[in-house]
N, C-alpha and C positions, 0 to 999 in steps of 0.2 A: 426587480429581482434581487434577492439577498446575495451579497457578495462575501466570499470567504477567501482570505489571502493564504497562499501556500508559499512558505519560505524555505528555501534549500538550507538545511542545517548541518548536513553531514554527507560525505561521499566516501566510497572506497572503490576498489577496482571494478566491481560489478553492480554496486547499489547506490542509489541516491535517496536520501531521506528528506521529506518535506513536512514541516510542522504547519498544521492548519490553525488559522486564527479562531476557528470554532470547529467542534467535532462534526463528523458526518455519521450516518447511521445505516446506510444501505450501500451495497456493492453488487457486482454481477460476476457470476462464475458459470461457465458452460451455458450461458444464455438464461440462467435462473437468477432470481434475486437472492442476495445474501443479507440476512439480518445480522448486522455487525455485533450488536450487544449480545445476542444469543450465541453467536460463534465465539466471542471472547469469554463468555461464561463457561462454555464447554471446554475451551482451551485451558482455562484456569483450573479445571478439575484434573487435568493431566499433568499439572506442574509439580515439581518437587515440593514436598511438604515444607512449609516455612518460607517459600518464595512467592506465594500467591499474591502478596501485597505489591509486588513489582509490576503487575499487569492491571492497567485500568480497563474497566469493563463498561464504561459509560459512553462508548462511541469511539470512533477512530480519530485520534488527535494527530497521528503521524502516519504518512503514507510512504511506503517503501517501494520504489520502482527497481526491479531486480532483473539483471541479465543473467542468462544461464552461462555456466563455465564451459560446457562441452558442446553446445550447439547454439544456433540462432533462435533465441526465444526471449521474450520480455514479459514478465508477470508482475502484478501489483499486489502487495501485501499490506496488512496493517502493521505498522512499525511501532516501536516503543523505545523510550529512552531508559536504559538500565544504568546502574552505577558504573558498569564497565564501558558504557557507550551505547550507541544506537544498534538495534537489532530488529529483525522481523519476527513476527509471531507465528508465521506459517499459515495464517488465515488469508487466503487469496480473495481479493475483492475486484480484480479486473485483469486484463491481459488475456492472451489466447495461447493455448498450448500448441506447439508445432511438433512436427515429427522428428524426434531425436535421431531415429535410425537413418533418416535422410539428411541429417545435418541441420534441420530446421527450415524455416521458410521466412525470408526477410520481408515478404509482402505483408506479413502480419505483425511486424514490429514497427511501432510508431514512436515519435518523440514523446518525452515525458508529459509535455503540455496536453497532448491528446488524451492521455489517460486521466489526467486531472480534470480536463473539461468533461469527459464522459462521466466521471464520478460526480461531478457537479450536476449534470443533467439527471442522473439517477436519483439524486437527493433534492432536486428542485431548487438548486442554488447555482450561482456562478462561482467557480473556483478560478482565481487568477494567480499567476506565478509572480511572486515578488522577485524582481531581478537583482536584489541586493544580497542574496544568500551566499553561502560558502561556495567557492568554485574549486 
């Protein structure tokens, strides 16, 4: 099975960014497949004119694992490296929504490695975490 390396390249108080050695093209949201290229092309149409060149649309090169500020929830987005630093595109590719009104549900929050492994399965590859990334 083909192997893709995920290297932790940036963190902040609620997000971790993993750069992939090769892009992936499929995600999952609400139990349905997400075509990453199509979603990125759609996202590009909503960007401020003149900034479209900042978003790659040839697959997911960076995965952003993001924790909610206000409740227990962990979602996974396509990330991107912008001139100002790493950010997420708002295109969800994994994770599960929990009920904010009840404070969330920790039973549906997994370690980052689980989401990377799941994305690997969806794409027919094995994604392994490179332990030498930024901490």
